[in-house]
N, CA, C and O atoms as CSV, one atom per row, in Angstrom:
chain,resi,resn,atom,element,x,y,z
A,1,UNK,N,N,-19.026,-14.922,5.362
A,1,UNK,CA,C,-17.922,-14.834,3.866
A,1,UNK,C,C,-18.337,-13.433,3.278
A,1,UNK,O,O,-19.555,-13.260,3.298
A,2,UNK,N,N,-17.723,-12.571,2.847
A,2,UNK,CA,C,-17.865,-11.338,1.771
A,2,UNK,C,C,-17.685,-11.569,0.467
A,2,UNK,O,O,-17.031,-12.611,0.445
A,3,UNK,N,N,-17.840,-11.283,-0.442
A,3,UNK,CA,C,-17.365,-11.209,-2.105
A,3,UNK,C,C,-17.378,-9.286,-2.156
A,3,UNK,O,O,-18.360,-8.545,-2.169
A,4,UNK,N,N,-16.163,-8.990,-2.172
A,4,UNK,CA,C,-15.713,-7.751,-2.572
A,4,UNK,C,C,-15.074,-7.226,-3.663
A,4,UNK,O,O,-13.913,-7.529,-3.936
A,5,UNK,N,N,-15.752,-6.440,-4.332
A,5,UNK,CA,C,-15.275,-5.826,-5.644
A,5,UNK,C,C,-14.683,-4.356,-5.375
A,5,UNK,O,O,-15.395,-3.359,-5.255
A,6,UNK,N,N,-13.336,-4.360,-5.301
A,6,UNK,CA,C,-12.533,-3.142,-4.458
A,6,UNK,C,C,-13.034,-1.683,-5.205
A,6,UNK,O,O,-13.415,-0.642,-4.669
A,7,UNK,N,N,-12.901,-1.984,-6.487
A,7,UNK,CA,C,-13.366,-0.377,-7.038
A,7,UNK,C,C,-14.658,-0.143,-7.006
A,7,UNK,O,O,-15.021,0.984,-7.341
A,8,UNK,N,N,-15.611,-1.077,-6.622
A,8,UNK,CA,C,-17.192,-0.982,-6.258
A,8,UNK,C,C,-17.046,-0.609,-4.870
A,8,UNK,O,O,-16.972,0.553,-4.470
A,9,UNK,N,N,-17.008,-1.622,-4.172
A,9,UNK,CA,C,-17.205,-1.448,-2.743
A,9,UNK,C,C,-16.250,-1.303,-1.746
A,9,UNK,O,O,-16.494,-1.310,-0.540
A,10,UNK,N,N,-14.778,-1.126,-2.442
A,10,UNK,CA,C,-13.685,-0.520,-1.468
A,10,UNK,C,C,-13.989,1.062,-1.219
A,10,UNK,O,O,-14.520,1.855,-1.996
A,11,UNK,N,N,-13.558,1.254,-0.074
A,11,UNK,CA,C,-13.697,2.984,0.303
A,11,UNK,C,C,-12.748,3.878,-0.431
A,11,UNK,O,O,-11.847,4.303,0.292
A,12,UNK,N,N,-12.718,4.204,-1.451
A,12,UNK,CA,C,-11.598,5.407,-1.878
A,12,UNK,C,C,-11.131,6.496,-1.067
A,12,UNK,O,O,-11.946,7.294,-0.603
A,13,UNK,N,N,-9.555,6.640,-0.789
A,13,UNK,CA,C,-9.268,8.004,-0.192
A,13,UNK,C,C,-8.164,8.391,-1.056
A,13,UNK,O,O,-7.593,7.506,-1.693
A,14,UNK,N,N,-7.845,9.433,-1.145
A,14,UNK,CA,C,-6.832,10.156,-1.521
A,14,UNK,C,C,-5.967,10.547,-0.426
A,14,UNK,O,O,-6.344,11.218,0.534
A,15,UNK,N,N,-4.602,10.032,-0.631
A,15,UNK,CA,C,-3.685,10.254,0.214
A,15,UNK,C,C,-2.422,11.271,-0.152
A,15,UNK,O,O,-2.276,11.704,-1.294
A,16,UNK,N,N,-1.743,11.523,0.676
A,16,UNK,CA,C,-0.450,12.824,0.083
A,16,UNK,C,C,-0.882,14.240,-0.176
A,16,UNK,O,O,-2.063,14.306,-0.519
A,17,UNK,N,N,-0.265,15.369,-0.108
A,17,UNK,CA,C,-0.280,16.533,0.206
A,17,UNK,C,C,0.778,16.909,-0.943
A,17,UNK,O,O,0.749,18.109,-1.218
A,18,UNK,N,N,1.787,16.086,-1.738
A,18,UNK,CA,C,2.794,17.096,-2.275
A,18,UNK,C,C,2.801,16.385,-3.624
A,18,UNK,O,O,2.496,15.198,-3.744
A,19,UNK,N,N,3.156,17.155,-4.607
A,19,UNK,CA,C,3.511,16.338,-5.836
A,19,UNK,C,C,4.423,15.273,-5.584
A,19,UNK,O,O,5.332,15.402,-4.764
A,20,UNK,N,N,4.261,14.361,-6.155
A,20,UNK,CA,C,5.169,12.965,-6.123
A,20,UNK,C,C,4.795,11.978,-5.264
A,20,UNK,O,O,4.984,10.764,-5.350
A,21,UNK,N,N,4.154,12.727,-4.287
A,21,UNK,CA,C,3.348,11.731,-3.054
A,21,UNK,C,C,1.788,11.243,-2.930
A,21,UNK,O,O,1.420,10.437,-2.075
A,22,UNK,N,N,0.975,11.807,-3.844
A,22,UNK,CA,C,-0.136,11.741,-4.320
A,22,UNK,C,C,-0.646,10.329,-4.774
A,22,UNK,O,O,-0.085,9.921,-5.790
A,23,UNK,N,N,-1.636,9.461,-4.206
A,23,UNK,CA,C,-2.362,8.249,-4.515
A,23,UNK,C,C,-3.180,7.747,-4.022
A,23,UNK,O,O,-3.012,7.583,-2.814
A,24,UNK,N,N,-4.190,7.345,-4.483
A,24,UNK,CA,C,-5.541,6.895,-4.197
A,24,UNK,C,C,-5.432,5.174,-3.962
A,24,UNK,O,O,-5.006,4.275,-4.688
A,25,UNK,N,N,-6.019,5.187,-2.614
A,25,UNK,CA,C,-6.043,4.099,-1.802
A,25,UNK,C,C,-7.596,3.656,-1.658
A,25,UNK,O,O,-8.433,4.369,-1.103
A,26,UNK,N,N,-7.903,2.260,-2.286
A,26,UNK,CA,C,-9.185,1.750,-1.730
A,26,UNK,C,C,-8.917,0.550,-0.637
A,26,UNK,O,O,-8.239,-0.468,-0.780
A,27,UNK,N,N,-9.758,1.052,0.634
A,27,UNK,CA,C,-9.638,0.069,1.455
A,27,UNK,C,C,-10.778,-0.747,1.137
A,27,UNK,O,O,-11.819,-0.380,0.590
A,28,UNK,N,N,-10.447,-1.955,1.563
A,28,UNK,CA,C,-11.277,-3.265,0.998
A,28,UNK,C,C,-11.867,-3.920,2.256
A,28,UNK,O,O,-13.072,-3.956,2.503
A,29,UNK,N,N,-10.898,-4.433,3.024
A,29,UNK,CA,C,-10.919,-5.054,4.506
A,29,UNK,C,C,-10.450,-4.182,5.778
A,29,UNK,O,O,-9.362,-3.639,5.965
A,30,UNK,N,N,-11.549,-4.209,6.562
A,30,UNK,CA,C,-10.676,-3.402,7.790
A,30,UNK,C,C,-12.226,-3.635,8.606
A,30,UNK,O,O,-13.307,-4.060,8.197
A,31,UNK,N,N,-11.815,-3.199,9.784
A,31,UNK,CA,C,-13.007,-2.940,10.771
A,31,UNK,C,C,-14.256,-2.421,10.561
A,31,UNK,O,O,-15.407,-2.738,10.863
A,32,UNK,N,N,-13.791,-1.658,10.043
A,32,UNK,CA,C,-15.112,-0.464,9.383
A,32,UNK,C,C,-16.034,-0.650,8.099
A,32,UNK,O,O,-17.087,-0.128,7.732
A,33,UNK,N,N,-15.156,-1.650,7.558
A,33,UNK,CA,C,-15.918,-2.160,6.332
A,33,UNK,C,C,-16.288,-3.334,6.280
A,33,UNK,O,O,-17.271,-3.590,5.585
A,34,UNK,N,N,-15.508,-4.546,7.105
A,34,UNK,CA,C,-16.120,-5.642,6.788
A,34,UNK,C,C,-16.207,-6.596,8.306
A,34,UNK,O,O,-16.290,-7.824,8.334
A,35,UNK,N,N,-16.163,-5.703,9.495
A,35,UNK,CA,C,-16.279,-5.962,10.956
A,35,UNK,C,C,-14.731,-7.017,10.892
A,35,UNK,O,O,-14.826,-7.898,11.747
A,36,UNK,N,N,-13.532,-7.098,10.180
A,36,UNK,CA,C,-12.362,-7.453,10.352
A,36,UNK,C,C,-11.639,-6.629,11.568
A,36,UNK,O,O,-11.472,-5.447,11.869
A,37,UNK,N,N,-11.244,-8.142,12.191
A,37,UNK,CA,C,-10.594,-7.818,13.341
A,37,UNK,C,C,-9.274,-7.493,13.446
A,37,UNK,O,O,-8.750,-6.548,14.036
A,38,UNK,N,N,-8.700,-8.553,12.682
A,38,UNK,CA,C,-7.059,-8.816,12.728
A,38,UNK,C,C,-6.548,-8.130,11.574
A,38,UNK,O,O,-5.391,-7.730,11.701
A,39,UNK,N,N,-7.111,-7.896,10.491
A,39,UNK,CA,C,-6.448,-7.413,9.243
A,39,UNK,C,C,-7.370,-6.364,8.185
A,39,UNK,O,O,-8.570,-6.240,7.942
A,40,UNK,N,N,-6.059,-5.668,7.694
A,40,UNK,CA,C,-6.409,-4.666,6.818
A,40,UNK,C,C,-5.300,-4.976,5.264
A,40,UNK,O,O,-4.147,-5.134,4.864
A,41,UNK,N,N,-6.807,-4.895,4.864
A,41,UNK,CA,C,-6.149,-4.944,3.093
A,41,UNK,C,C,-7.102,-3.782,2.151
A,41,UNK,O,O,-8.079,-3.065,2.363
A,42,UNK,N,N,-6.214,-4.066,1.046
A,42,UNK,CA,C,-6.616,-2.560,0.185
A,42,UNK,C,C,-5.657,-2.679,-0.904
A,42,UNK,O,O,-4.625,-3.349,-0.882
A,43,UNK,N,N,-6.270,-1.688,-2.224
A,43,UNK,CA,C,-5.409,-1.748,-3.068
A,43,UNK,C,C,-5.123,-0.422,-3.531
A,43,UNK,O,O,-6.134,0.234,-3.783
A,44,UNK,N,N,-3.721,0.311,-3.761
A,44,UNK,CA,C,-3.452,1.292,-3.877
A,44,UNK,C,C,-2.981,1.800,-5.273
A,44,UNK,O,O,-2.152,1.026,-5.751
A,45,UNK,N,N,-3.266,2.889,-6.085
A,45,UNK,CA,C,-2.981,3.109,-7.428
A,45,UNK,C,C,-2.060,4.510,-7.320
A,45,UNK,O,O,-2.256,5.481,-6.589
A,46,UNK,N,N,-1.187,4.328,-8.116
A,46,UNK,CA,C,-0.125,5.117,-7.828
A,46,UNK,C,C,0.273,5.758,-9.785
A,46,UNK,O,O,1.106,5.195,-10.495
A,47,UNK,N,N,-0.473,6.845,-10.184
A,47,UNK,CA,C,-0.071,7.420,-11.484
A,47,UNK,C,C,1.552,7.592,-11.565
A,47,UNK,O,O,2.394,7.765,-10.684
A,48,UNK,N,N,1.651,7.465,-13.071
A,48,UNK,CA,C,3.468,7.900,-13.368
A,48,UNK,C,C,3.817,8.820,-12.472
A,48,UNK,O,O,3.084,9.794,-12.301
A,49,UNK,N,N,4.952,8.668,-11.778
A,49,UNK,CA,C,5.735,9.822,-11.067
A,49,UNK,C,C,5.482,9.639,-9.633
A,49,UNK,O,O,6.323,9.820,-8.753
A,50,UNK,N,N,4.290,9.274,-9.461
A,50,UNK,CA,C,3.725,9.379,-7.809
A,50,UNK,C,C,3.905,8.269,-7.040
A,50,UNK,O,O,3.727,7.089,-7.343
A,51,UNK,N,N,4.287,8.770,-5.983
A,51,UNK,CA,C,4.553,7.336,-4.759
A,51,UNK,C,C,3.669,7.728,-3.171
A,51,UNK,O,O,2.819,8.545,-2.818
A,52,UNK,N,N,4.440,6.631,-2.542
A,52,UNK,CA,C,4.286,7.071,-0.902
A,52,UNK,C,C,5.018,7.748,-0.519
A,52,UNK,O,O,6.086,8.007,-1.073
A,53,UNK,N,N,4.434,8.423,1.029
A,53,UNK,CA,C,5.310,8.906,1.724
A,53,UNK,C,C,6.205,7.883,2.072
A,53,UNK,O,O,6.046,6.785,1.538
A,54,UNK,N,N,7.234,8.072,2.976
A,54,UNK,CA,C,8.416,7.101,3.489
A,54,UNK,C,C,7.180,6.968,4.783
A,54,UNK,O,O,6.657,7.984,5.240
A,55,UNK,N,N,6.882,5.818,5.188
A,55,UNK,CA,C,6.076,4.876,6.211
A,55,UNK,C,C,6.324,3.398,6.677
A,55,UNK,O,O,6.830,2.489,6.019
A,56,UNK,N,N,5.852,3.369,7.962
A,56,UNK,CA,C,5.873,2.056,8.263
A,56,UNK,C,C,4.828,1.391,8.986
A,56,UNK,O,O,3.884,2.165,9.140
A,57,UNK,N,N,4.603,0.155,9.538
A,57,UNK,CA,C,3.156,-0.093,10.438
A,57,UNK,C,C,3.878,-0.666,11.389
A,57,UNK,O,O,4.606,-1.652,11.270
A,58,UNK,N,N,3.631,0.067,12.484
A,58,UNK,CA,C,4.592,-0.654,13.505
A,58,UNK,C,C,3.709,-1.310,14.506
A,58,UNK,O,O,2.657,-1.048,15.091
A,59,UNK,N,N,4.782,-2.497,14.444
A,59,UNK,CA,C,4.290,-3.981,14.994
A,59,UNK,C,C,3.775,-5.100,13.983
A,59,UNK,O,O,3.204,-6.134,14.330
A,60,UNK,N,N,4.130,-4.643,12.404
A,60,UNK,CA,C,3.318,-5.687,11.909
A,60,UNK,C,C,4.008,-5.396,10.610
A,60,UNK,O,O,4.476,-4.319,10.239
A,61,UNK,N,N,3.987,-6.660,9.926
A,61,UNK,CA,C,4.932,-7.228,8.561
A,61,UNK,C,C,3.768,-6.937,7.564
A,61,UNK,O,O,2.564,-7.117,7.746
A,62,UNK,N,N,4.471,-6.400,6.370
A,62,UNK,CA,C,3.210,-5.984,5.187
A,62,UNK,C,C,3.465,-6.767,3.900
A,62,UNK,O,O,4.650,-6.646,3.586
A,63,UNK,N,N,2.825,-7.473,3.102
A,63,UNK,CA,C,2.950,-7.909,2.007
A,63,UNK,C,C,2.074,-7.420,0.706
A,63,UNK,O,O,0.864,-7.469,0.929
A,64,UNK,N,N,2.353,-7.058,-0.322
A,64,UNK,CA,C,2.210,-6.290,-1.502
A,64,UNK,C,C,2.173,-7.070,-2.305
A,64,UNK,O,O,3.270,-7.628,-2.286
A,65,UNK,N,N,1.309,-7.661,-3.357
A,65,UNK,CA,C,1.163,-7.842,-4.396
A,65,UNK,C,C,1.236,-6.875,-5.957
A,65,UNK,O,O,0.335,-6.104,-6.288
A,66,UNK,N,N,2.129,-7.049,-6.539
A,66,UNK,CA,C,1.738,-5.749,-7.750
A,66,UNK,C,C,1.202,-6.423,-8.642
A,66,UNK,O,O,1.806,-7.357,-9.171
A,67,UNK,N,N,-0.089,-6.063,-8.994
A,67,UNK,CA,C,-1.108,-6.265,-9.647
A,67,UNK,C,C,-0.704,-5.782,-11.171
A,67,UNK,O,O,-0.612,-6.556,-12.123
A,68,UNK,N,N,-0.490,-4.438,-11.223
A,68,UNK,CA,C,-0.117,-3.692,-12.808
A,68,UNK,C,C,0.857,-2.749,-12.844
A,68,UNK,O,O,0.719,-1.983,-11.891
A,69,UNK,N,N,1.798,-2.468,-13.544
A,69,UNK,CA,C,2.952,-1.237,-13.597
A,69,UNK,C,C,4.418,-1.633,-13.312
A,69,UNK,O,O,4.973,-2.619,-13.797
A,70,UNK,N,N,4.879,-0.898,-12.614
A,70,UNK,CA,C,6.572,-1.067,-12.204
A,70,UNK,C,C,6.856,0.287,-11.181
A,70,UNK,O,O,6.507,1.456,-11.344
A,71,UNK,N,N,7.357,-0.122,-10.457
A,71,UNK,CA,C,7.984,0.904,-9.863
A,71,UNK,C,C,9.281,0.509,-9.050
A,71,UNK,O,O,9.879,-0.543,-9.275
A,72,UNK,N,N,9.728,1.535,-7.967
A,72,UNK,CA,C,10.564,1.380,-7.176
A,72,UNK,C,C,10.361,1.403,-5.399
A,72,UNK,O,O,9.414,1.978,-4.863
A,73,UNK,N,N,11.355,0.723,-4.700
A,73,UNK,CA,C,10.867,0.719,-3.011
A,73,UNK,C,C,12.204,1.299,-2.829
A,73,UNK,O,O,13.161,1.176,-3.595
A,74,UNK,N,N,12.148,2.006,-1.619
A,74,UNK,CA,C,12.941,2.867,-1.299
A,74,UNK,C,C,13.018,2.633,0.140
A,74,UNK,O,O,11.918,2.539,0.684
A,75,UNK,N,N,14.366,2.477,1.130
A,75,UNK,CA,C,14.374,2.134,2.576
A,75,UNK,C,C,14.453,3.488,3.381
A,75,UNK,O,O,14.495,4.499,2.679
A,76,UNK,N,N,14.475,3.630,4.511
A,76,UNK,CA,C,14.293,4.797,5.286
A,76,UNK,C,C,15.826,6.023,5.213
A,76,UNK,O,O,16.050,7.078,5.807
A,77,UNK,N,N,16.376,5.470,4.504
A,77,UNK,CA,C,17.596,6.419,4.337
A,77,UNK,C,C,16.989,6.730,2.743
A,77,UNK,O,O,17.636,7.694,2.333
A,78,UNK,N,N,16.464,6.496,2.184
A,78,UNK,CA,C,16.220,6.930,0.701
A,78,UNK,C,C,17.115,6.204,-0.208
A,78,UNK,O,O,17.313,6.793,-1.270
A,79,UNK,N,N,17.734,5.025,-0.056
A,79,UNK,CA,C,18.324,4.604,-1.053
A,79,UNK,C,C,17.153,3.348,-1.768
A,79,UNK,O,O,16.170,2.789,-1.283
A,80,UNK,N,N,17.619,3.287,-2.712
A,80,UNK,CA,C,16.788,2.246,-3.767
A,80,UNK,C,C,17.100,0.755,-3.051
A,80,UNK,O,O,18.210,0.238,-2.921
A,81,UNK,N,N,16.030,0.309,-2.700
A,81,UNK,CA,C,15.867,-1.155,-2.074
A,81,UNK,C,C,15.571,-2.390,-3.010
A,81,UNK,O,O,15.789,-3.549,-2.659
A,82,UNK,N,N,14.991,-1.986,-4.382
A,82,UNK,CA,C,14.547,-2.661,-5.322
A,82,UNK,C,C,13.633,-2.270,-6.740
A,82,UNK,O,O,12.778,-1.395,-6.602
A,83,UNK,N,N,13.723,-2.605,-7.456
A,83,UNK,CA,C,12.476,-2.427,-8.486
A,83,UNK,C,C,11.679,-3.872,-8.457
A,83,UNK,O,O,11.865,-4.963,-7.919
A,84,UNK,N,N,10.675,-3.279,-9.341
A,84,UNK,CA,C,9.271,-4.522,-8.997
A,84,UNK,C,C,8.481,-4.105,-10.307
A,84,UNK,O,O,8.271,-2.967,-10.726
A,85,UNK,N,N,8.143,-5.180,-10.779
A,85,UNK,CA,C,7.191,-5.214,-12.079
A,85,UNK,C,C,5.855,-6.046,-11.357
A,85,UNK,O,O,5.783,-6.566,-10.243
A,86,UNK,N,N,4.621,-5.931,-12.686
A,86,UNK,CA,C,3.942,-6.748,-12.216
A,86,UNK,C,C,3.894,-8.076,-12.227
A,86,UNK,O,O,4.358,-8.722,-13.167
A,87,UNK,N,N,3.322,-8.633,-11.174
A,87,UNK,CA,C,3.263,-9.883,-10.818
A,87,UNK,C,C,4.331,-10.060,-9.633
A,87,UNK,O,O,4.389,-11.204,-9.182
A,88,UNK,N,N,5.059,-9.250,-9.144
A,88,UNK,CA,C,6.228,-9.341,-8.018
A,88,UNK,C,C,5.483,-9.468,-6.602
A,88,UNK,O,O,4.358,-8.971,-6.663
A,89,UNK,N,N,5.806,-10.003,-5.334
A,89,UNK,CA,C,5.667,-9.749,-4.191
A,89,UNK,C,C,6.600,-9.022,-3.704
A,89,UNK,O,O,7.778,-9.233,-3.990
A,90,UNK,N,N,6.173,-7.945,-2.801
A,90,UNK,CA,C,7.151,-7.248,-1.766
A,90,UNK,C,C,6.449,-7.719,-0.315
A,90,UNK,O,O,5.282,-7.701,0.076
A,91,UNK,N,N,7.948,-8.228,0.411
A,91,UNK,CA,C,7.227,-8.244,1.746
A,91,UNK,C,C,8.451,-7.390,2.762
A,91,UNK,O,O,9.680,-7.344,2.706
A,92,UNK,N,N,7.495,-6.811,3.624
A,92,UNK,CA,C,8.531,-5.687,4.245
A,92,UNK,C,C,8.627,-6.448,5.803
A,92,UNK,O,O,7.767,-7.258,6.147
A,93,UNK,N,N,9.695,-6.105,6.618
A,93,UNK,CA,C,9.374,-6.869,8.225
A,93,UNK,C,C,8.965,-5.990,9.107
A,93,UNK,O,O,8.684,-4.877,8.662
A,94,UNK,N,N,8.857,-6.169,10.201
A,94,UNK,CA,C,7.795,-5.742,11.149
A,94,UNK,C,C,8.537,-4.310,11.212
A,94,UNK,O,O,9.766,-4.316,11.138
A,95,UNK,N,N,7.802,-2.989,11.356
A,95,UNK,CA,C,8.171,-1.555,11.346
A,95,UNK,C,C,9.132,-1.463,10.501
A,95,UNK,O,O,10.046,-0.730,10.880
A,96,UNK,N,N,9.288,-2.050,9.261
A,96,UNK,CA,C,10.248,-1.228,8.514
A,96,UNK,C,C,10.135,-0.141,7.755
A,96,UNK,O,O,9.581,-0.544,6.732
A,97,UNK,N,N,10.306,0.835,7.668
A,97,UNK,CA,C,9.998,1.901,6.986
A,97,UNK,C,C,10.288,1.606,4.941
A,97,UNK,O,O,11.240,1.046,4.397
A,98,UNK,N,N,9.198,2.167,4.380
A,98,UNK,CA,C,9.907,1.949,3.074
A,98,UNK,C,C,8.991,2.856,2.469
A,98,UNK,O,O,8.222,3.584,3.098
A,99,UNK,N,N,9.119,2.778,0.933
A,99,UNK,CA,C,8.236,4.045,0.066
A,99,UNK,C,C,8.344,3.044,-1.227
A,99,UNK,O,O,9.092,2.093,-1.452
A,100,UNK,N,N,7.223,3.685,-2.028
A,100,UNK,CA,C,7.057,2.957,-3.354
A,100,UNK,C,C,6.864,4.143,-4.145
A,100,UNK,O,O,6.313,5.166,-3.739
A,101,UNK,N,N,7.466,3.910,-5.584
A,101,UNK,CA,C,7.161,5.002,-6.450
A,101,UNK,C,C,6.880,4.420,-7.664
A,101,UNK,O,O,7.369,3.323,-7.934
A,102,UNK,N,N,6.065,5.077,-8.535
A,102,UNK,CA,C,5.760,4.475,-9.719
A,102,UNK,C,C,6.523,5.379,-10.716
A,102,UNK,O,O,6.186,6.511,-11.062
A,103,UNK,N,N,7.874,4.514,-11.215
A,103,UNK,CA,C,8.497,4.957,-11.990
A,103,UNK,C,C,8.287,4.522,-13.531
A,103,UNK,O,O,9.010,4.999,-14.405
A,104,UNK,N,N,7.477,3.786,-13.764
A,104,UNK,CA,C,6.730,3.673,-15.003
A,104,UNK,C,C,5.887,4.355,-15.904
A,104,UNK,O,O,5.595,5.530,-15.679
A,105,UNK,N,N,5.387,3.665,-17.064
A,105,UNK,CA,C,4.526,5.244,-17.463
A,105,UNK,C,C,2.883,4.531,-17.492
A,105,UNK,O,O,2.090,5.092,-18.248
A,106,UNK,N,N,2.450,3.504,-16.811
A,106,UNK,CA,C,1.246,3.932,-16.824
A,106,UNK,C,C,0.936,3.217,-15.164
A,106,UNK,O,O,1.725,2.461,-14.598
A,107,UNK,N,N,-0.017,3.548,-14.763
A,107,UNK,CA,C,-0.789,3.351,-13.492
A,107,UNK,C,C,-0.500,2.001,-12.971
A,107,UNK,O,O,-0.654,0.905,-13.509
A,108,UNK,N,N,-0.032,2.331,-11.768
A,108,UNK,CA,C,0.723,1.232,-11.085
A,108,UNK,C,C,-0.267,1.139,-9.692
A,108,UNK,O,O,-0.584,1.991,-8.862
A,109,UNK,N,N,-0.664,-0.580,-9.869
A,109,UNK,CA,C,-1.649,-1.080,-8.647
A,109,UNK,C,C,-0.993,-1.792,-7.951
A,109,UNK,O,O,-0.200,-2.608,-8.420
A,110,UNK,N,N,-1.187,-1.631,-6.749
A,110,UNK,CA,C,-0.485,-2.912,-5.730
A,110,UNK,C,C,-1.761,-3.174,-4.762
A,110,UNK,O,O,-2.607,-2.322,-4.489
A,111,UNK,N,N,-1.748,-4.112,-4.435
A,111,UNK,CA,C,-2.243,-4.974,-3.630
A,111,UNK,C,C,-1.646,-4.838,-1.962
A,111,UNK,O,O,-0.444,-4.937,-1.719
A,112,UNK,N,N,-2.405,-4.662,-1.176
A,112,UNK,CA,C,-1.268,-4.571,0.268
A,112,UNK,C,C,-2.136,-5.528,1.270
A,112,UNK,O,O,-3.330,-5.739,1.058
A,113,UNK,N,N,-1.389,-6.123,2.452
A,113,UNK,CA,C,-1.936,-6.308,3.209
A,113,UNK,C,C,-1.116,-6.732,4.719
A,113,UNK,O,O,-0.017,-7.287,4.737
A,114,UNK,N,N,-1.759,-6.413,5.733
A,114,UNK,CA,C,-0.971,-6.344,6.981
A,114,UNK,C,C,-2.142,-6.690,7.849
A,114,UNK,O,O,-3.326,-6.714,7.511
A,115,UNK,N,N,-1.593,-6.969,9.092
A,115,UNK,CA,C,-2.275,-7.676,10.330
A,115,UNK,C,C,-2.786,-5.934,10.946
A,115,UNK,O,O,-2.162,-4.985,10.471
A,116,UNK,N,N,-3.819,-5.676,11.901
A,116,UNK,CA,C,-3.787,-4.587,12.590
A,116,UNK,C,C,-3.634,-4.983,13.880
A,116,UNK,O,O,-4.192,-5.866,14.532
A,117,UNK,N,N,-2.454,-3.874,14.254
A,117,UNK,CA,C,-1.882,-3.966,15.510
A,117,UNK,C,C,-2.272,-2.790,16.644
A,117,UNK,O,O,-2.627,-1.697,16.202
A,118,UNK,N,N,-2.223,-2.956,17.846
A,118,UNK,CA,C,-2.723,-2.005,18.840
A,118,UNK,C,C,-2.397,-0.699,18.754
A,118,UNK,O,O,-3.041,0.264,19.170
A,119,UNK,N,N,-0.994,-0.728,17.991
A,119,UNK,CA,C,-0.391,0.619,17.902
A,119,UNK,C,C,-1.322,1.572,16.508
A,119,UNK,O,O,-1.681,2.748,16.441
A,120,UNK,N,N,-1.454,0.411,15.550
A,120,UNK,CA,C,-1.971,1.365,14.954
A,120,UNK,C,C,-3.529,1.728,15.384
A,120,UNK,O,O,-3.876,2.850,15.015
A,121,UNK,N,N,-4.510,0.972,16.094
A,121,UNK,CA,C,-5.391,1.445,16.467
A,121,UNK,C,C,-5.578,2.767,17.536
A,121,UNK,O,O,-6.646,3.141,18.020
A,122,UNK,N,N,-4.293,3.334,17.752
A,122,UNK,CA,C,-4.020,4.430,18.463
A,122,UNK,C,C,-4.014,5.683,17.620
A,122,UNK,O,O,-4.255,6.800,18.078
A,123,UNK,N,N,-3.707,5.410,16.285
A,123,UNK,CA,C,-3.259,6.056,15.507
A,123,UNK,C,C,-4.408,6.884,15.305
A,123,UNK,O,O,-4.373,7.798,14.481
């Protein structure tokens, strides 16, 4: 068993190259950090106006929990898929493309978790 403090023990990484797609990710559970073989988990921070790029997780479902803040998610066509607030759970089907955007006025924190698949290991 491991007890992990995400902002102390997690591995922080900045993702995104363009304004509107910058976010800080704290990876907390994966093969490199905890020897986890089948799961990846972390927390992503989005400042107001920022979001993720359109992405998917090939061969894997994903579950997200909105720790704080609010935002919107978009599908592969760029259409609004729904809005979310603190306490909501987001579920993405296997391989489903999605994008999160913080359209609120405070930092959006999302805890995410998905299995690690062979396709992900090849990236």
